[in-house]
Steps between C-alpha positions, in 0.01 A plus 500: 500500500254643741580481871267624775729449796820632346595804287415466132780346302621661177550221249633718222806387311731735692398346833492133403858386542423289811175346378484132421278322241464123459404390151413139441557372147758778475749316280342594168225691321280729706666404830843595368360826359354593839825416674693732264251783532484490876879491513512805276275677749740421786337191639674176599343215299492146633463282193346159571463239231472127453798535267773630727739566211252737333444682829876538552545635148241772563650583844851520353377726217337733755794489742502678837318315779272310258452147631411179311325213673387160378136448580202278426193713574289188566720393791431650843851416620648710217284794599608472863869476393467805278327701777776406746769596250340840441463564869864410568636688204279810481290509816163499328322483164318809376335372178405147398427441132345158443592471133596135442256322273437257219235481229261233377293545187183319393138455583372309803470183297843537335689557824605200704447487872878480538535833322221649708680403821835622362381852420295530820793390716735756354286795388254500792645306792845643447347845548294385800806357678700819427225720647465272806875523557545876474163655581537432879855639499386818319197540725725476805713783364192698382678541170530322167351441158393173344457490121348186356545439129174374350403561137236652276401135455388500862196718424476464120289177518630426148458149363809285451695596814284332760757365747734799474218751519349325800837508685543869427140575598581336832800734539278803438232386745749407771673838459169685536425320824855539630480869431188522720664287770804726509306826489635757748796274577754713305541220245397566139375236255494523122416257222669530160293390196706533182380365165748368242865600562800345326661281767630141530160374616440298186818301560327306774139544391296185462271540198260259326672535161753700297230724358415623847868565573536697175195709583635598841844579358344721232299692757816549711690627194220744416474638851595861530589456867843381607612341826677826573171691460332267749792538743454875489133460595594283794757743634249781466245301695744462787580868506126592477307196614192378313341160480416402141789536262394479132789547261336479161264776380240265352474294819388807691183544300447125475520481879227766524289339230504163676362661817250735338390310187562129579294350212655735242842410632422129482410526135814694423719234659332214317525671162859597559596144593333359189677745269837424663451126465398536136813700417722220639301216348369362829 
């Protein structure tokens, strides 16, 4: 973290024993992997999850001062309660990782308005409420780091993930503007954009049909990037802050292609989606 009014803070693993990190959706998958990795580096993870039993299981596995909290990220009262608990227990929060999320598959026409509202409320508004809760507290301390978990889908503009991609695009855009708003405040902002990683996301995913579900699961299985790999990237970004966190090698050049060769990129996305649909019979 960069501070202009205080001495620079060394956030290396040997100096991190008193740092706190709040991870929403920390009871499984990527959130749990981040909690474990930060704990290994000497941090105190605060694991928040809608499923309190899962959060407790991760906290008990980690041990030490790890704390589990039940939390619905769409509820302002829950955010206020969590913030008060952290202040009382630890004094302040150093890193917020807005990780909780759900997935919806399908085109615009295939996706119900109910599912649109569901994914927007959790994946976008949950992040917004988290930032509104902790950004003022971090600004006041002139210290902190907010990491918002978006997705490669947020800038991929790929067909067949309209609602989910739109929600994640909102997270990216909001993070870019928040970064500018917090410039020179001592508070860092990052946005994490992983592609397919084997997690429990498909357990709650709402998809138009079984073929779509099988396609996503196959891509997850074929991914060469694990949740632990992503957690390592996140920890590194806290120690040496940077904004855009791309965890898969191919997404780095796709990100550049979309900016520099938009029409070429568009054709690539359309052809890729058609081939994937043909392989699964949809």
